[in-house]
C-alpha positions as CSV (number, residue, x, y, z in Angstrom):
1,M,198.8,30.4,-54.2
2,P,201.6,29.0,-56.4
3,L,204.1,31.3,-54.5
4,I,202.9,29.9,-51.2
5,V,203.3,26.4,-52.4
6,V,206.8,27.1,-53.7
7,A,207.8,28.8,-50.6
8,G,206.4,25.9,-48.5
9,V,208.4,23.4,-50.6
10,S,211.6,25.5,-50.3
11,V,211.6,24.8,-46.5
12,N,210.8,21.1,-46.7
13,E,213.1,19.1,-44.5
14,K,213.1,16.0,-46.8
15,K,214.5,16.1,-50.3
16,S,211.1,16.1,-52.1
17,L,208.5,18.5,-53.5
18,T,205.8,18.0,-51.0
19,F,203.3,20.5,-49.6
20,P,202.6,21.1,-46.9
21,P,206.3,20.7,-46.0
22,D,207.3,17.6,-44.1
23,G,209.3,19.3,-41.5
24,L,211.0,22.6,-41.7
25,S,214.6,23.4,-42.8
26,L,216.5,26.2,-44.4
27,A,219.3,23.7,-45.6
28,W,218.2,24.1,-49.4
29,Y,218.8,27.8,-49.2
30,G,222.2,27.1,-47.9
31,E,222.8,24.7,-50.8
32,L,221.9,27.5,-53.2
33,F,224.9,29.5,-51.9
34,T,227.4,26.7,-51.0
35,D,226.9,24.2,-53.6
36,P,229.4,25.1,-56.5
37,G,226.9,24.4,-59.3
38,W,224.1,26.4,-57.8
39,R,226.4,29.2,-56.7
40,G,228.1,29.4,-60.0
41,A,224.7,29.6,-61.7
42,L,223.6,32.5,-59.4
43,V,226.7,34.4,-59.9
44,A,226.4,34.0,-63.7
45,S,222.9,35.3,-63.5
46,L,223.7,38.3,-61.5
47,L,226.6,39.2,-63.7
48,L,224.7,38.7,-66.9
49,A,221.8,40.8,-65.6
50,A,224.1,43.6,-64.3
51,F,226.0,43.9,-67.6
52,A,223.0,43.5,-69.8
53,A,221.0,46.2,-67.9
54,A,223.9,48.6,-68.0
55,L,224.3,48.1,-71.8
56,A,220.5,48.6,-72.2
57,V,220.7,52.0,-70.4
58,I,223.7,53.0,-72.5
59,I,221.8,52.3,-75.6
60,A,218.5,53.8,-74.3
61,L,219.9,57.1,-72.9
62,P,221.2,58.7,-76.2
63,L,218.2,57.3,-78.0
64,A,215.8,58.9,-75.5
65,Y,217.7,62.1,-75.7
66,F,217.5,62.2,-79.5
67,L,213.8,61.5,-79.5
68,W,213.4,64.3,-76.8
69,R,215.5,66.9,-78.8
70,R,214.2,66.0,-82.3
71,I,210.4,66.5,-82.2
72,A,209.6,65.3,-85.7
73,P,207.4,62.5,-87.2
74,W,210.4,60.7,-88.7
75,A,212.0,60.5,-85.3
76,N,209.3,58.0,-84.3
77,I,211.1,55.4,-86.5
78,F,213.9,55.2,-83.9
79,R,211.3,54.8,-81.1
80,L,209.9,51.9,-83.0
81,L,213.3,50.4,-83.3
82,G,213.7,50.7,-79.6
83,V,210.5,48.8,-78.7
84,A,210.6,46.3,-81.5
85,P,212.6,43.6,-79.8
86,F,210.3,43.6,-76.7
87,I,207.1,43.3,-79.0
88,L,208.3,40.2,-80.7
89,P,207.6,36.8,-78.9
90,P,210.8,35.9,-77.0
91,V,211.2,32.6,-78.8
92,I,211.4,34.3,-82.2
93,T,213.8,36.9,-81.0
94,A,215.9,34.1,-79.4
95,L,216.1,32.3,-82.7
96,G,217.1,35.4,-84.5
97,F,219.9,35.9,-81.9
98,L,221.0,32.2,-82.3
99,S,221.1,32.5,-86.1
100,F,223.1,35.7,-85.9
101,W,225.7,34.7,-83.4
102,A,226.2,31.3,-85.0
103,T,226.8,33.0,-88.4
104,A,229.2,35.5,-86.8
105,G,231.1,32.6,-85.1
106,M,230.5,33.8,-81.7
107,Y,227.9,31.4,-80.4
108,G,228.5,30.3,-76.8
109,Q,230.5,33.4,-75.7
110,P,229.2,35.1,-72.6
111,V,229.2,38.5,-74.3
112,T,226.6,37.4,-76.8
113,A,224.1,36.8,-74.0
114,V,224.9,40.3,-72.5
115,I,224.3,42.0,-75.8
116,S,221.2,39.9,-76.7
117,H,219.6,40.7,-73.3
118,A,220.4,44.3,-73.6
119,I,218.8,44.6,-77.1
120,F,215.8,42.6,-75.9
121,F,215.2,44.7,-72.7
122,V,216.3,48.1,-74.1
123,T,212.6,49.0,-74.2
124,L,212.3,49.3,-70.5
125,P,215.0,51.9,-69.8
126,L,213.8,53.6,-73.0
127,V,210.4,54.1,-71.6
128,T,211.5,55.3,-68.2
129,I,214.2,57.5,-69.5
130,S,211.9,59.0,-72.1
131,L,209.5,59.7,-69.2
132,G,212.2,61.4,-67.4
133,F,213.0,63.7,-70.3
134,T,209.3,64.7,-70.5
135,T,209.4,65.9,-66.9
136,I,212.1,68.5,-67.6
137,D,210.9,72.1,-68.0
138,R,212.4,73.5,-71.1
139,A,212.4,76.9,-69.7
140,L,215.3,75.8,-67.4
141,L,217.3,75.0,-70.5
142,E,216.6,78.3,-72.1
143,A,217.5,80.1,-68.9
144,A,220.9,78.3,-68.7
145,A,221.6,78.9,-72.3
146,T,220.8,82.6,-71.8
147,M,223.4,82.7,-68.9
148,G,226.0,81.4,-71.2
149,A,225.9,77.7,-70.5
150,D,226.9,75.4,-73.5
151,D,225.1,72.2,-74.3
152,R,227.6,70.0,-72.5
153,T,227.2,72.0,-69.3
154,I,223.4,72.0,-69.6
155,V,223.4,68.2,-69.9
156,R,225.8,67.7,-66.9
157,T,224.2,70.2,-64.5
158,I,220.5,70.2,-65.4
159,I,219.4,67.3,-67.5
160,L,221.4,64.4,-66.0
161,P,220.5,65.2,-62.3
162,L,216.8,65.4,-63.2
163,I,216.6,62.1,-65.0
164,V,219.0,60.0,-62.7
165,P,216.0,58.4,-60.9
166,Y,214.5,57.3,-64.3
167,I,217.7,55.9,-65.4
168,I,218.1,53.8,-62.2
169,S,214.4,52.8,-62.6
170,G,215.1,51.6,-66.1
171,Y,218.2,49.8,-65.1
172,A,216.3,48.0,-62.3
173,F,213.5,46.8,-64.6
174,A,216.0,45.5,-67.1
175,F,218.1,43.9,-64.3
176,V,215.2,41.9,-62.8
177,L,213.7,40.7,-66.2
178,S,217.3,39.8,-67.4
179,L,217.9,37.9,-64.2
180,N,214.7,35.7,-64.8
181,E,215.0,35.3,-68.5
182,Y,215.5,31.8,-69.8
183,I,214.9,31.4,-73.5
184,I,217.4,33.9,-75.0
185,A,220.1,33.0,-72.5
186,Y,219.7,29.3,-73.4
187,M,219.7,30.0,-77.1
188,T,222.9,32.0,-77.0
189,V,225.1,30.5,-74.3
190,G,223.0,27.5,-72.9
191,F,225.7,25.0,-73.5
192,T,228.6,26.9,-72.2
193,V,227.4,29.3,-69.4
194,E,224.7,28.1,-67.0
195,T,222.5,30.8,-65.4
196,L,220.2,30.1,-62.6
197,P,217.0,29.6,-64.8
198,I,219.0,27.4,-67.1
199,K,220.4,25.5,-64.1
200,V,216.8,24.9,-62.8
201,F,215.6,23.5,-66.0
202,N,218.6,21.4,-66.5
203,A,218.3,20.0,-63.0
204,L,214.7,18.9,-63.9
205,R,216.1,16.1,-65.9
206,Y,217.7,14.5,-62.8
207,G,214.7,14.9,-60.4
208,Y,213.1,17.5,-58.2
209,T,214.7,19.0,-55.2
210,P,213.6,21.9,-52.9
211,T,216.7,23.7,-54.0
212,M,214.8,24.7,-57.2
213,A,212.0,26.1,-55.1
214,S,214.5,28.0,-52.9
215,A,216.1,29.6,-56.1
216,S,212.6,30.7,-57.2
217,V,211.9,32.3,-53.8
218,V,215.1,34.1,-53.8
219,F,214.3,35.5,-57.4
220,V,210.8,36.6,-56.2
221,L,212.1,38.3,-53.1
222,L,214.9,40.1,-55.2
223,A,212.4,41.3,-57.6
224,A,210.0,42.5,-54.9
225,L,212.9,44.3,-53.2
226,V,213.9,46.0,-56.5
227,F,210.5,47.1,-57.3
228,G,209.8,48.2,-53.9
229,L,212.8,50.4,-54.0
230,I,211.4,51.9,-57.3
231,A,208.1,52.4,-55.8
232,R,209.6,54.2,-52.8
233,F,212.1,56.4,-54.6
234,G,211.0,56.5,-58.1
235,D,208.0,58.2,-59.8
236,I,206.0,54.9,-60.0
237,R,202.6,56.6,-60.6
238,R,203.9,58.5,-63.8
239,L,205.7,55.4,-64.8
240,L,202.8,53.1,-64.8
241,G,200.7,55.8,-66.6
242,A,203.4,56.0,-69.3
243,M,203.3,52.3,-69.7
244,R,199.5,52.3,-70.1
245,S,199.7,55.1,-72.7
246,E,202.4,53.2,-74.5
247,G,200.3,50.1,-74.6
């Protein structure tokens, strides 16, 4: 029901948050892409999410590989480090990042938001990539080694092709959540870089416009598209089962 209300407000002809809409117009979606302020915030959000998700995958991939190769109780310490940022309340994590970057003299730089989001959302690709490693039949690796393949060849020709769908799924999860994240982004670059969630909250101080609703609808549709692609091409049933077992 809230989504229906927001969608109805986003096509309101008048500049007011009324539902049912008083007339129909898509002008507010056009403003989202033509107004320099809204367009800049949208681009900033997309770039932040793209780079943060990529960095999260870069961190998670070797960690998941290490945990898969090292079957030992002490290796779970690294798994705990990987999921710890996502377990803490976001406001606590955001305050920690704020203190760290301010102490390091880097507060307000875009790279701080990228690194902070990557660390906070690294749990998602870590879970999906770890799931991908568990689906690999180790007999394939033994057969390749018996035929003379070294570790680099095994990784390139067997392991990576088998876990690519899980890498993409982890990237997609981190991308969507980073795209919608507000607290950490605001705490790290809120006064220098305005992402779309920050733009919406800042715009609330000057009144309510259907452009805010149109931005919300665009985010919901983008998330639905990404998760729909994961459900279509990824191993969504095993993924949800892994999430339940991790919980």
